[in-house]
CHARMM internal coordinates of N, CA and C (Angstrom, degrees):
IC EDIT
DIST 1 N 1 CA 1.4255
DIST 1 CA 1 C 1.5068
ANGL 1 N 1 CA 1 C 111.10
DIST 1 C 2 N 1.2908
ANGL 1 CA 1 C 2 N 116.11
DIHE 1 N 1 CA 1 C 2 N -34.94
DIST 2 N 2 CA 1.4752
ANGL 1 C 2 N 2 CA 120.25
DIHE 1 CA 1 C 2 N 2 CA 178.16
DIST 2 CA 2 C 1.5124
ANGL 2 N 2 CA 2 C 110.57
DIHE 1 C 2 N 2 CA 2 C -61.04
DIST 2 C 3 N 1.3125
ANGL 2 CA 2 C 3 N 116.30
DIHE 2 N 2 CA 2 C 3 N -39.05
DIST 3 N 3 CA 1.4839
ANGL 2 C 3 N 3 CA 121.80
DIHE 2 CA 2 C 3 N 3 CA -179.81
DIST 3 CA 3 C 1.5354
ANGL 3 N 3 CA 3 C 109.86
DIHE 2 C 3 N 3 CA 3 C -63.50
DIST 3 C 4 N 1.3148
ANGL 3 CA 3 C 4 N 118.92
DIHE 3 N 3 CA 3 C 4 N -35.50
DIST 4 N 4 CA 1.4479
ANGL 3 C 4 N 4 CA 122.19
DIHE 3 CA 3 C 4 N 4 CA 176.56
DIST 4 CA 4 C 1.5000
ANGL 4 N 4 CA 4 C 111.96
DIHE 3 C 4 N 4 CA 4 C -64.93
DIST 4 C 5 N 1.3221
ANGL 4 CA 4 C 5 N 116.39
DIHE 4 N 4 CA 4 C 5 N -41.42
DIST 5 N 5 CA 1.4892
ANGL 4 C 5 N 5 CA 121.01
DIHE 4 CA 4 C 5 N 5 CA 176.18
DIST 5 CA 5 C 1.5123
ANGL 5 N 5 CA 5 C 111.46
DIHE 4 C 5 N 5 CA 5 C -64.55
DIST 5 C 6 N 1.3011
ANGL 5 CA 5 C 6 N 117.26
DIHE 5 N 5 CA 5 C 6 N -41.06
DIST 6 N 6 CA 1.4627
ANGL 5 C 6 N 6 CA 121.41
DIHE 5 CA 5 C 6 N 6 CA 179.53
DIST 6 CA 6 C 1.5153
ANGL 6 N 6 CA 6 C 110.03
DIHE 5 C 6 N 6 CA 6 C -64.44
DIST 6 C 7 N 1.3309
ANGL 6 CA 6 C 7 N 117.92
DIHE 6 N 6 CA 6 C 7 N -43.06
DIST 7 N 7 CA 1.4604
ANGL 6 C 7 N 7 CA 120.58
DIHE 6 CA 6 C 7 N 7 CA 178.09
DIST 7 CA 7 C 1.4987
ANGL 7 N 7 CA 7 C 111.82
DIHE 6 C 7 N 7 CA 7 C -64.22
DIST 7 C 8 N 1.3221
ANGL 7 CA 7 C 8 N 116.34
DIHE 7 N 7 CA 7 C 8 N -39.25
DIST 8 N 8 CA 1.4593
ANGL 7 C 8 N 8 CA 121.52
DIHE 7 CA 7 C 8 N 8 CA 178.72
DIST 8 CA 8 C 1.5371
ANGL 8 N 8 CA 8 C 110.56
DIHE 7 C 8 N 8 CA 8 C -63.91
DIST 8 C 9 N 1.3129
ANGL 8 CA 8 C 9 N 116.26
DIHE 8 N 8 CA 8 C 9 N -43.78
DIST 9 N 9 CA 1.4697
ANGL 8 C 9 N 9 CA 121.22
DIHE 8 CA 8 C 9 N 9 CA 177.15
DIST 9 CA 9 C 1.5004
ANGL 9 N 9 CA 9 C 111.17
DIHE 8 C 9 N 9 CA 9 C -61.13
DIST 9 C 10 N 1.3432
ANGL 9 CA 9 C 10 N 118.16
DIHE 9 N 9 CA 9 C 10 N -42.09
DIST 10 N 10 CA 1.4630
ANGL 9 C 10 N 10 CA 122.44
DIHE 9 CA 9 C 10 N 10 CA 177.50
DIST 10 CA 10 C 1.5059
ANGL 10 N 10 CA 10 C 111.64
DIHE 9 C 10 N 10 CA 10 C -61.64
DIST 10 C 11 N 1.3299
ANGL 10 CA 10 C 11 N 116.74
DIHE 10 N 10 CA 10 C 11 N -42.32
DIST 11 N 11 CA 1.4357
ANGL 10 C 11 N 11 CA 119.66
DIHE 10 CA 10 C 11 N 11 CA -179.41
DIST 11 CA 11 C 1.5350
ANGL 11 N 11 CA 11 C 110.51
DIHE 10 C 11 N 11 CA 11 C -69.01
DIST 11 C 12 N 1.2847
ANGL 11 CA 11 C 12 N 118.51
DIHE 11 N 11 CA 11 C 12 N -32.06
DIST 12 N 12 CA 1.4735
ANGL 11 C 12 N 12 CA 121.87
DIHE 11 CA 11 C 12 N 12 CA 178.38
DIST 12 CA 12 C 1.5331
ANGL 12 N 12 CA 12 C 108.66
DIHE 11 C 12 N 12 CA 12 C -69.16
DIST 12 C 13 N 1.3413
ANGL 12 CA 12 C 13 N 116.96
DIHE 12 N 12 CA 12 C 13 N -37.96
DIST 13 N 13 CA 1.4520
ANGL 12 C 13 N 13 CA 121.41
DIHE 12 CA 12 C 13 N 13 CA 177.51
DIST 13 CA 13 C 1.5693
ANGL 13 N 13 CA 13 C 109.01
DIHE 12 C 13 N 13 CA 13 C -66.73
DIST 13 C 14 N 1.2950
ANGL 13 CA 13 C 14 N 117.02
DIHE 13 N 13 CA 13 C 14 N -37.61
DIST 14 N 14 CA 1.4481
ANGL 13 C 14 N 14 CA 120.55
DIHE 13 CA 13 C 14 N 14 CA 177.10
DIST 14 CA 14 C 1.5458
ANGL 14 N 14 CA 14 C 110.79
DIHE 13 C 14 N 14 CA 14 C -63.98
DIST 14 C 15 N 1.3234
ANGL 14 CA 14 C 15 N 115.58
DIHE 14 N 14 CA 14 C 15 N -37.29
DIST 15 N 15 CA 1.4676
ANGL 14 C 15 N 15 CA 121.10
DIHE 14 CA 14 C 15 N 15 CA 178.33
DIST 15 CA 15 C 1.5215
ANGL 15 N 15 CA 15 C 107.87
DIHE 14 C 15 N 15 CA 15 C -64.48
DIST 15 C 16 N 1.3216
ANGL 15 CA 15 C 16 N 118.41
DIHE 15 N 15 CA 15 C 16 N -42.33
DIST 16 N 16 CA 1.4711
ANGL 15 C 16 N 16 CA 119.71
DIHE 15 CA 15 C 16 N 16 CA 176.86
DIST 16 CA 16 C 1.5131
ANGL 16 N 16 CA 16 C 111.70
DIHE 15 C 16 N 16 CA 16 C -62.50
DIST 16 C 17 N 1.3252
ANGL 16 CA 16 C 17 N 116.63
DIHE 16 N 16 CA 16 C 17 N -37.56
DIST 17 N 17 CA 1.4696
ANGL 16 C 17 N 17 CA 120.28
DIHE 16 CA 16 C 17 N 17 CA 179.51
DIST 17 CA 17 C 1.5273
ANGL 17 N 17 CA 17 C 112.02
DIHE 16 C 17 N 17 CA 17 C -66.55
DIST 17 C 18 N 1.3201
ANGL 17 CA 17 C 18 N 117.12
DIHE 17 N 17 CA 17 C 18 N -37.98
DIST 18 N 18 CA 1.4725
ANGL 17 C 18 N 18 CA 117.27
DIHE 17 CA 17 C 18 N 18 CA -178.35
DIST 18 CA 18 C 1.5222
ANGL 18 N 18 CA 18 C 109.97
DIHE 17 C 18 N 18 CA 18 C -69.76
DIST 18 C 19 N 1.3436
ANGL 18 CA 18 C 19 N 116.86
DIHE 18 N 18 CA 18 C 19 N -28.15
DIST 19 N 19 CA 1.4783
ANGL 18 C 19 N 19 CA 119.43
DIHE 18 CA 18 C 19 N 19 CA 174.04
DIST 19 CA 19 C 1.5087
ANGL 19 N 19 CA 19 C 109.47
DIHE 18 C 19 N 19 CA 19 C -63.13
DIST 19 C 20 N 1.3224
ANGL 19 CA 19 C 20 N 116.37
DIHE 19 N 19 CA 19 C 20 N -43.58
DIST 20 N 20 CA 1.4652
ANGL 19 C 20 N 20 CA 121.74
DIHE 19 CA 19 C 20 N 20 CA 178.30
DIST 20 CA 20 C 1.5243
ANGL 20 N 20 CA 20 C 110.70
DIHE 19 C 20 N 20 CA 20 C -62.50
DIST 20 C 21 N 1.3547
ANGL 20 CA 20 C 21 N 116.03
DIHE 20 N 20 CA 20 C 21 N -41.22
DIST 21 N 21 CA 1.4514
ANGL 20 C 21 N 21 CA 120.96
DIHE 20 CA 20 C 21 N 21 CA 179.22
DIST 21 CA 21 C 1.4992
ANGL 21 N 21 CA 21 C 111.99
DIHE 20 C 21 N 21 CA 21 C -61.23
DIST 21 C 22 N 1.3591
ANGL 21 CA 21 C 22 N 115.22
DIHE 21 N 21 CA 21 C 22 N -39.22
DIST 22 N 22 CA 1.4365
ANGL 21 C 22 N 22 CA 119.13
DIHE 21 CA 21 C 22 N 22 CA 177.03
DIST 22 CA 22 C 1.5119
ANGL 22 N 22 CA 22 C 112.14
DIHE 21 C 22 N 22 CA 22 C -66.02
DIST 22 C 23 N 1.3230
ANGL 22 CA 22 C 23 N 115.33
DIHE 22 N 22 CA 22 C 23 N -42.83
DIST 23 N 23 CA 1.4783
ANGL 22 C 23 N 23 CA 119.74
DIHE 22 CA 22 C 23 N 23 CA 179.01
DIST 23 CA 23 C 1.5217
ANGL 23 N 23 CA 23 C 113.04
DIHE 22 C 23 N 23 CA 23 C -62.75
DIST 23 C 24 N 1.3764
ANGL 23 CA 23 C 24 N 114.21
DIHE 23 N 23 CA 23 C 24 N -36.46
DIST 24 N 24 CA 1.4612
ANGL 23 C 24 N 24 CA 118.63
DIHE 23 CA 23 C 24 N 24 CA -179.12
DIST 24 CA 24 C 1.5240
ANGL 24 N 24 CA 24 C 112.72
DIHE 23 C 24 N 24 CA 24 C -82.31
DIST 24 C 25 N 1.3197
ANGL 24 CA 24 C 25 N 117.77
DIHE 24 N 24 CA 24 C 25 N -7.09
DIST 25 N 25 CA 1.4586
ANGL 24 C 25 N 25 CA 122.38
DIHE 24 CA 24 C 25 N 25 CA -179.25
DIST 25 CA 25 C 1.5029
ANGL 25 N 25 CA 25 C 113.57
DIHE 24 C 25 N 25 CA 25 C 85.41
DIST 25 C 26 N 1.3261
ANGL 25 CA 25 C 26 N 118.76
DIHE 25 N 25 CA 25 C 26 N 9.63
DIST 26 N 26 CA 1.4514
ANGL 25 C 26 N 26 CA 122.01
DIHE 25 CA 25 C 26 N 26 CA 179.74
DIST 26 CA 26 C 1.5683
ANGL 26 N 26 CA 26 C 107.43
DIHE 25 C 26 N 26 CA 26 C -70.91
DIST 26 C 27 N 1.3683
ANGL 26 CA 26 C 27 N 116.04
DIHE 26 N 26 CA 26 C 27 N -42.52
DIST 27 N 27 CA 1.4552
ANGL 26 C 27 N 27 CA 122.49
DIHE 26 CA 26 C 27 N 27 CA 179.47
DIST 27 CA 27 C 1.5284
ANGL 27 N 27 CA 27 C 109.46
DIHE 26 C 27 N 27 CA 27 C -102.40
DIST 27 C 28 N 1.3142
ANGL 27 CA 27 C 28 N 114.20
DIHE 27 N 27 CA 27 C 28 N 142.22
DIST 28 N 28 CA 1.4793
ANGL 27 C 28 N 28 CA 116.80
DIHE 27 CA 27 C 28 N 28 CA 170.37
DIST 28 CA 28 C 1.5236
ANGL 28 N 28 CA 28 C 106.80
DIHE 27 C 28 N 28 CA 28 C -82.85
DIST 28 C 29 N 1.3038
ANGL 28 CA 28 C 29 N 115.60
DIHE 28 N 28 CA 28 C 29 N 170.18
DIST 29 N 29 CA 1.4896
ANGL 28 C 29 N 29 CA 119.76
DIHE 28 CA 28 C 29 N 29 CA -179.63
DIST 29 CA 29 C 1.5234
ANGL 29 N 29 CA 29 C 109.20
DIHE 28 C 29 N 29 CA 29 C -61.39
DIST 29 C 30 N 1.3065
ANGL 29 CA 29 C 30 N 116.32
DIHE 29 N 29 CA 29 C 30 N -39.41
DIST 30 N 30 CA 1.4691
ANGL 29 C 30 N 30 CA 120.51
DIHE 29 CA 29 C 30 N 30 CA 179.60
DIST 30 CA 30 C 1.5240
ANGL 30 N 30 CA 30 C 112.14
DIHE 29 C 30 N 30 CA 30 C -65.44
DIST 30 C 31 N 1.3306
ANGL 30 CA 30 C 31 N 117.83
DIHE 30 N 30 CA 30 C 31 N -44.96
DIST 31 N 31 CA 1.4615
ANGL 30 C 31 N 31 CA 121.64
DIHE 30 CA 30 C 31 N 31 CA 175.10
DIST 31 CA 31 C 1.5076
ANGL 31 N 31 CA 31 C 111.64
DIHE 30 C 31 N 31 CA 31 C -60.28
DIST 31 C 32 N 1.3084
ANGL 31 CA 31 C 32 N 115.02
DIHE 31 N 31 CA 31 C 32 N -44.18
DIST 32 N 32 CA 1.4801
ANGL 31 C 32 N 32 CA 119.81
DIHE 31 CA 31 C 32 N 32 CA 179.81
DIST 32 CA 32 C 1.5087
ANGL 32 N 32 CA 32 C 110.84
DIHE 31 C 32 N 32 CA 32 C -62.33
DIST 32 C 33 N 1.2995
ANGL 32 CA 32 C 33 N 117.95
DIHE 32 N 32 CA 32 C 33 N -45.25
DIST 33 N 33 CA 1.4619
ANGL 32 C 33 N 33 CA 122.98
DIHE 32 CA 32 C 33 N 33 CA -178.44
DIST 33 CA 33 C 1.5240
ANGL 33 N 33 CA 33 C 111.14
DIHE 32 C 33 N 33 CA 33 C -60.36
DIST 33 C 34 N 1.3561
ANGL 33 CA 33 C 34 N 115.33
DIHE 33 N 33 CA 33 C 34 N -45.63
DIST 34 N 34 CA 1.4638
ANGL 33 C 34 N 34 CA 119.19
DIHE 33 CA 33 C 34 N 34 CA 178.64
DIST 34 CA 34 C 1.5190
ANGL 34 N 34 CA 34 C 113.48
DIHE 33 C 34 N 34 CA 34 C -64.63
DIST 34 C 35 N 1.3178
ANGL 34 CA 34 C 35 N 115.56
DIHE 34 N 34 CA 34 C 35 N -43.91
DIST 35 N 35 CA 1.4613
ANGL 34 C 35 N 35 CA 120.84
DIHE 34 CA 34 C 35 N 35 CA -178.64
DIST 35 CA 35 C 1.5100
ANGL 35 N 35 CA 35 C 110.29
DIHE 34 C 35 N 35 CA 35 C -68.37
DIST 35 C 36 N 1.3352
ANGL 35 CA 35 C 36 N 117.32
DIHE 35 N 35 CA 35 C 36 N -39.98
DIST 36 N 36 CA 1.4554
ANGL 35 C 36 N 36 CA 121.70
DIHE 35 CA 35 C 36 N 36 CA -179.91
DIST 36 CA 36 C 1.5218
ANGL 36 N 36 CA 36 C 109.88
DIHE 35 C 36 N 36 CA 36 C -63.59
DIST 36 C 37 N 1.3274
ANGL 36 CA 36 C 37 N 115.81
DIHE 36 N 36 CA 36 C 37 N -43.98
DIST 37 N 37 CA 1.5055
ANGL 36 C 37 N 37 CA 120.76
DIHE 36 CA 36 C 37 N 37 CA -179.84
DIST 37 CA 37 C 1.5360
ANGL 37 N 37 CA 37 C 108.72
DIHE 36 C 37 N 37 CA 37 C -63.57
DIST 37 C 38 N 1.3019
ANGL 37 CA 37 C 38 N 117.29
DIHE 37 N 37 CA 37 C 38 N -39.58
DIST 38 N 38 CA 1.4683
ANGL 37 C 38 N 38 CA 120.05
DIHE 37 CA 37 C 38 N 38 CA 179.20
DIST 38 CA 38 C 1.5133
ANGL 38 N 38 CA 38 C 112.07
DIHE 37 C 38 N 38 CA 38 C -63.92
DIST 38 C 39 N 1.3545
ANGL 38 CA 38 C 39 N 115.53
DIHE 38 N 38 CA 38 C 39 N -46.45
DIST 39 N 39 CA 1.4341
ANGL 38 C 39 N 39 CA 120.66
DIHE 38 CA 38 C 39 N 39 CA 179.45
DIST 39 CA 39 C 1.5515
ANGL 39 N 39 CA 39 C 112.44
DIHE 38 C 39 N 39 CA 39 C -65.74
DIST 39 C 40 N 1.3158
ANGL 39 CA 39 C 40 N 115.72
DIHE 39 N 39 CA 39 C 40 N -39.05
DIST 40 N 40 CA 1.4785
ANGL 39 C 40 N 40 CA 120.05
DIHE 39 CA 39 C 40 N 40 CA 178.89
DIST 40 CA 40 C 1.5489
ANGL 40 N 40 CA 40 C 109.98
DIHE 39 C 40 N 40 CA 40 C -64.27
DIST 40 C 41 N 1.3305
ANGL 40 CA 40 C 41 N 115.53
DIHE 40 N 40 CA 40 C 41 N -38.73
DIST 41 N 41 CA 1.4705
ANGL 40 C 41 N 41 CA 119.87
DIHE 40 CA 40 C 41 N 41 CA 177.17
DIST 41 CA 41 C 1.5187
ANGL 41 N 41 CA 41 C 110.99
DIHE 40 C 41 N 41 CA 41 C -62.70
DIST 41 C 42 N 1.3217
ANGL 41 CA 41 C 42 N 117.02
DIHE 41 N 41 CA 41 C 42 N -45.35
DIST 42 N 42 CA 1.4513
ANGL 41 C 42 N 42 CA 121.02
DIHE 41 CA 41 C 42 N 42 CA -179.45
DIST 42 CA 42 C 1.5232
ANGL 42 N 42 CA 42 C 111.08
DIHE 41 C 42 N 42 CA 42 C -65.63
DIST 42 C 43 N 1.3124
ANGL 42 CA 42 C 43 N 116.29
DIHE 42 N 42 CA 42 C 43 N -40.98
DIST 43 N 43 CA 1.4864
ANGL 42 C 43 N 43 CA 119.30
DIHE 42 CA 42 C 43 N 43 CA 178.17
DIST 43 CA 43 C 1.5193
ANGL 43 N 43 CA 43 C 110.52
DIHE 42 C 43 N 43 CA 43 C -62.49
DIST 43 C 44 N 1.3312
ANGL 43 CA 43 C 44 N 117.14
DIHE 43 N 43 CA 43 C 44 N -42.64
DIST 44 N 44 CA 1.4374
ANGL 43 C 44 N 44 CA 121.70
DIHE 43 CA 43 C 44 N 44 CA 179.80
DIST 44 CA 44 C 1.5454
ANGL 44 N 44 CA 44 C 110.55
DIHE 43 C 44 N 44 CA 44 C -62.55
DIST 44 C 45 N 1.3334
ANGL 44 CA 44 C 45 N 114.25
DIHE 44 N 44 CA 44 C 45 N -41.28
DIST 45 N 45 CA 1.4920
ANGL 44 C 45 N 45 CA 118.95
DIHE 44 CA 44 C 45 N 45 CA 179.90
DIST 45 CA 45 C 1.5516
ANGL 45 N 45 CA 45 C 109.51
DIHE 44 C 45 N 45 CA 45 C -64.71
DIST 45 C 46 N 1.3132
ANGL 45 CA 45 C 46 N 117.63
DIHE 45 N 45 CA 45 C 46 N -42.68
DIST 46 N 46 CA 1.4629
ANGL 45 C 46 N 46 CA 120.65
DIHE 45 CA 45 C 46 N 46 CA 178.29
DIST 46 CA 46 C 1.5329
ANGL 46 N 46 CA 46 C 112.58
DIHE 45 C 46 N 46 CA 46 C -64.00
DIST 46 C 47 N 1.3384
ANGL 46 CA 46 C 47 N 115.19
DIHE 46 N 46 CA 46 C 47 N -40.28
DIST 47 N 47 CA 1.4678
ANGL 46 C 47 N 47 CA 119.88
DIHE 46 CA 46 C 47 N 47 CA 179.21
DIST 47 CA 47 C 1.5105
ANGL 47 N 47 CA 47 C 110.19
DIHE 46 C 47 N 47 CA 47 C -65.69
DIST 47 C 48 N 1.3144
ANGL 47 CA 47 C 48 N 116.53
DIHE 47 N 47 CA 47 C 48 N -36.83
DIST 48 N 48 CA 1.4732
ANGL 47 C 48 N 48 CA 120.80
DIHE 47 CA 47 C 48 N 48 CA 177.38
DIST 48 CA 48 C 1.5312
ANGL 48 N 48 CA 48 C 110.65
DIHE 47 C 48 N 48 CA 48 C -66.69
DIST 48 C 49 N 1.3340
ANGL 48 CA 48 C 49 N 116.33
DIHE 48 N 48 CA 48 C 49 N -42.39
DIST 49 N 49 CA 1.4464
ANGL 48 C 49 N 49 CA 122.41
DIHE 48 CA 48 C 49 N 49 CA 178.25
DIST 49 CA 49 C 1.5486
ANGL 49 N 49 CA 49 C 110.30
DIHE 48 C 49 N 49 CA 49 C -62.79
DIST 49 C 50 N 1.3299
ANGL 49 CA 49 C 50 N 117.35
DIHE 49 N 49 CA 49 C 50 N -39.58
DIST 50 N 50 CA 1.4388
ANGL 49 C 50 N 50 CA 121.06
DIHE 49 CA 49 C 50 N 50 CA 178.03
DIST 50 CA 50 C 1.5122
ANGL 50 N 50 CA 50 C 110.60
DIHE 49 C 50 N 50 CA 50 C -66.20
DIST 50 C 51 N 1.3046
ANGL 50 CA 50 C 51 N 117.85
DIHE 50 N 50 CA 50 C 51 N -40.18
DIST 51 N 51 CA 1.4605
ANGL 50 C 51 N 51 CA 121.86
DIHE 50 CA 50 C 51 N 51 CA 179.86
DIST 51 CA 51 C 1.5399
ANGL 51 N 51 CA 51 C 109.30
DIHE 50 C 51 N 51 CA 51 C -64.55
DIST 51 C 52 N 1.3269
ANGL 51 CA 51 C 52 N 117.41
DIHE 51 N 51 CA 51 C 52 N -41.05
DIST 52 N 52 CA 1.4838
ANGL 51 C 52 N 52 CA 122.44
DIHE 51 CA 51 C 52 N 52 CA 175.63
DIST 52 CA 52 C 1.5062
ANGL 52 N 52 CA 52 C 111.50
DIHE 51 C 52 N 52 CA 52 C -60.48
DIST 52 C 53 N 1.3211
ANGL 52 CA 52 C 53 N 115.81
DIHE 52 N 52 CA 52 C 53 N -45.07
DIST 53 N 53 CA 1.4792
ANGL 52 C 53 N 53 CA 119.55
DIHE 52 CA 52 C 53 N 53 CA 179.06
DIST 53 CA 53 C 1.5390
ANGL 53 N 53 CA 53 C 111.20
DIHE 52 C 53 N 53 CA 53 C -62.99
DIST 53 C 54 N 1.2792
ANGL 53 CA 53 C 54 N 117.82
DIHE 53 N 53 CA 53 C 54 N -41.30
DIST 54 N 54 CA 1.4533
ANGL 53 C 54 N 54 CA 121.69
DIHE 53 CA 53 C 54 N 54 CA 178.76
DIST 54 CA 54 C 1.5548
ANGL 54 N 54 CA 54 C 109.97
DIHE 53 C 54 N 54 CA 54 C -64.44
DIST 54 C 55 N 1.3181
ANGL 54 CA 54 C 55 N 115.87
DIHE 54 N 54 CA 54 C 55 N -41.70
DIST 55 N 55 CA 1.4650
ANGL 54 C 55 N 55 CA 120.74
DIHE 54 CA 54 C 55 N 55 CA 178.77
DIST 55 CA 55 C 1.5464
ANGL 55 N 55 CA 55 C 109.64
DIHE 54 C 55 N 55 CA 55 C -63.34
DIST 55 C 56 N 1.3327
ANGL 55 CA 55 C 56 N 116.75
DIHE 55 N 55 CA 55 C 56 N -44.87
DIST 56 N 56 CA 1.4574
ANGL 55 C 56 N 56 CA 119.46
DIHE 55 CA 55 C 56 N 56 CA -179.63
DIST 56 CA 56 C 1.5466
ANGL 56 N 56 CA 56 C 109.41
DIHE 55 C 56 N 56 CA 56 C -66.53
DIST 56 C 57 N 1.2801
ANGL 56 CA 56 C 57 N 116.87
DIHE 56 N 56 CA 56 C 57 N -36.98
DIST 57 N 57 CA 1.4909
ANGL 56 C 57 N 57 CA 119.15
DIHE 56 CA 56 C 57 N 57 CA 178.02
DIST 57 CA 57 C 1.5102
ANGL 57 N 57 CA 57 C 109.98
DIHE 56 C 57 N 57 CA 57 C -63.03
DIST 57 C 58 N 1.3245
ANGL 57 CA 57 C 58 N 115.96
DIHE 57 N 57 CA 57 C 58 N -42.08
DIST 58 N 58 CA 1.4558
ANGL 57 C 58 N 58 CA 120.61
DIHE 57 CA 57 C 58 N 58 CA 179.71
DIST 58 CA 58 C 1.5271
ANGL 58 N 58 CA 58 C 111.45
DIHE 57 C 58 N 58 CA 58 C -63.80
DIST 58 C 59 N 1.3373
ANGL 58 CA 58 C 59 N 116.20
DIHE 58 N 58 CA 58 C 59 N -40.40
DIST 59 N 59 CA 1.4430
ANGL 58 C 59 N 59 CA 121.20
DIHE 58 CA 58 C 59 N 59 CA 178.65
DIST 59 CA 59 C 1.5110
ANGL 59 N 59 CA 59 C 111.33
DIHE 58 C 59 N 59 CA 59 C -64.82
DIST 59 C 60 N 1.3335
ANGL 59 CA 59 C 60 N 115.38
DIHE 59 N 59 CA 59 C 60 N -38.74
DIST 60 N 60 CA 1.4692
ANGL 59 C 60 N 60 CA 120.86
DIHE 59 CA 59 C 60 N 60 CA 177.86
DIST 60 CA 60 C 1.5126
ANGL 60 N 60 CA 60 C 111.91
DIHE 59 C 60 N 60 CA 60 C -63.25
DIST 60 C 61 N 1.3529
ANGL 60 CA 60 C 61 N 115.82
DIHE 60 N 60 CA 60 C 61 N -38.40
DIST 61 N 61 CA 1.4730
ANGL 60 C 61 N 61 CA 120.18
DIHE 60 CA 60 C 61 N 61 CA -179.86
DIST 61 CA 61 C 1.5269
ANGL 61 N 61 CA 61 C 108.16
DIHE 60 C 61 N 61 CA 61 C -68.91
DIST 61 C 62 N 1.3575
ANGL 61 CA 61 C 62 N 117.91
DIHE 61 N 61 CA 61 C 62 N -39.00
DIST 62 N 62 CA 1.4668
ANGL 61 C 62 N 62 CA 119.37
DIHE 61 CA 61 C 62 N 62 CA 179.79
DIST 62 CA 62 C 1.5005
ANGL 62 N 62 CA 62 C 111.72
DIHE 61 C 62 N 62 CA 62 C -64.86
DIST 62 C 63 N 1.3271
ANGL 62 CA 62 C 63 N 117.50
DIHE 62 N 62 CA 62 C 63 N -39.35
DIST 63 N 63 CA 1.4544
ANGL 62 C 63 N 63 CA 122.44
DIHE 62 CA 62 C 63 N 63 CA 178.27
DIST 63 CA 63 C 1.5166
ANGL 63 N 63 CA 63 C 109.15
DIHE 62 C 63 N 63 CA 63 C -64.37
DIST 63 C 64 N 1.3069
ANGL 63 CA 63 C 64 N 117.37
DIHE 63 N 63 CA 63 C 64 N -42.65
DIST 64 N 64 CA 1.4606
ANGL 63 C 64 N 64 CA 120.24
DIHE 63 CA 63 C 64 N 64 CA -178.95
DIST 64 CA 64 C 1.5471
ANGL 64 N 64 CA 64 C 109.24
DIHE 63 C 64 N 64 CA 64 C -64.89
DIST 64 C 65 N 1.3286
ANGL 64 CA 64 C 65 N 117.45
DIHE 64 N 64 CA 64 C 65 N -42.97
DIST 65 N 65 CA 1.4570
ANGL 64 C 65 N 65 CA 119.23
DIHE 64 CA 64 C 65 N 65 CA 179.85
DIST 65 CA 65 C 1.5190
ANGL 65 N 65 CA 65 C 109.71
DIHE 64 C 65 N 65 CA 65 C -65.63
DIST 65 C 66 N 1.3060
ANGL 65 CA 65 C 66 N 120.56
DIHE 65 N 65 CA 65 C 66 N -36.91
DIST 66 N 66 CA 1.4423
ANGL 65 C 66 N 66 CA 123.28
DIHE 65 CA 65 C 66 N 66 CA 177.71
DIST 66 CA 66 C 1.5078
ANGL 66 N 66 CA 66 C 111.46
DIHE 65 C 66 N 66 CA 66 C -65.00
DIST 66 C 67 N 1.3380
ANGL 66 CA 66 C 67 N 116.48
DIHE 66 N 66 CA 66 C 67 N -39.44
DIST 67 N 67 CA 1.4555
ANGL 66 C 67 N 67 CA 121.16
DIHE 66 CA 66 C 67 N 67 CA 176.92
DIST 67 CA 67 C 1.4950
ANGL 67 N 67 CA 67 C 111.44
DIHE 66 C 67 N 67 CA 67 C -65.21
DIST 67 C 68 N 1.3152
ANGL 67 CA 67 C 68 N 118.53
DIHE 67 N 67 CA 67 C 68 N -41.33
DIST 68 N 68 CA 1.4358
ANGL 67 C 68 N 68 CA 123.97
DIHE 67 CA 67 C 68 N 68 CA 179.07
DIST 68 CA 68 C 1.5095
ANGL 68 N 68 CA 68 C 110.37
DIHE 67 C 68 N 68 CA 68 C -63.89
DIST 68 C 69 N 1.3036
ANGL 68 CA 68 C 69 N 117.35
DIHE 68 N 68 CA 68 C 69 N -39.26
DIST 69 N 69 CA 1.4636
ANGL 68 C 69 N 69 CA 119.93
DIHE 68 CA 68 C 69 N 69 CA -179.12
DIST 69 CA 69 C 1.5732
ANGL 69 N 69 CA 69 C 110.71
DIHE 68 C 69 N 69 CA 69 C -76.25
DIST 69 C 70 N 1.2896
ANGL 69 CA 69 C 70 N 118.27
DIHE 69 N 69 CA 69 C 70 N -32.18
DIST 70 N 70 CA 1.5044
ANGL 69 C 70 N 70 CA 120.04
DIHE 69 CA 69 C 70 N 70 CA -177.22
DIST 70 CA 70 C 1.5135
ANGL 70 N 70 CA 70 C 111.38
DIHE 69 C 70 N 70 CA 70 C -77.57
DIST 70 C 71 N 1.3154
ANGL 70 CA 70 C 71 N 118.50
DIHE 70 N 70 CA 70 C 71 N -40.12
DIST 71 N 71 CA 1.4738
ANGL 70 C 71 N 71 CA 122.01
DIHE 70 CA 70 C 71 N 71 CA -173.04
DIST 71 CA 71 C 1.5388
ANGL 71 N 71 CA 71 C 111.28
DIHE 70 C 71 N 71 CA 71 C -56.84
DIST 71 C 72 N 1.3119
ANGL 71 CA 71 C 72 N 122.58
DIHE 71 N 71 CA 71 C 72 N -48.85
DIST 72 N 72 CA 1.4609
ANGL 71 C 72 N 72 CA 119.81
DIHE 71 CA 71 C 72 N 72 CA -179.67
DIST 72 CA 72 C 1.5521
ANGL 72 N 72 CA 72 C 113.94
DIHE 71 C 72 N 72 CA 72 C -62.88
DIST 72 C 73 N 1.3193
ANGL 72 CA 72 C 73 N 116.47
DIHE 72 N 72 CA 72 C 73 N -27.45
DIST 73 N 73 CA 1.4911
ANGL 72 C 73 N 73 CA 117.40
DIHE 72 CA 72 C 73 N 73 CA -178.46
DIST 73 CA 73 C 1.4851
ANGL 73 N 73 CA 73 C 112.96
DIHE 72 C 73 N 73 CA 73 C -81.85
DIST 73 C 74 N 1.3184
ANGL 73 CA 73 C 74 N 120.46
DIHE 73 N 73 CA 73 C 74 N -13.79
DIST 74 N 74 CA 1.4672
ANGL 73 C 74 N 74 CA 120.88
DIHE 73 CA 73 C 74 N 74 CA -177.01
DIST 74 CA 74 C 1.4719
ANGL 74 N 74 CA 74 C 114.22
DIHE 73 C 74 N 74 CA 74 C -95.81
END
COOR INIT
IC SEED 1 N 1 CA 1 C
IC BUILD
């Protein structure tokens, strides 16, 4: 999960860089728009993956707690 956060942070830094490239005239508005959309899509995908991992982690904890509670009663 830490790797997902690191990747997300890197993509956000790249987004900041493309803003600078646009301001400096390195990127045209069209290039900026395409690159920004691509980065936004990747960030959204990583955030979704992180949310899935957190959900799975929570489910695993619930199963473990249920097992702990059931074992002494059987």
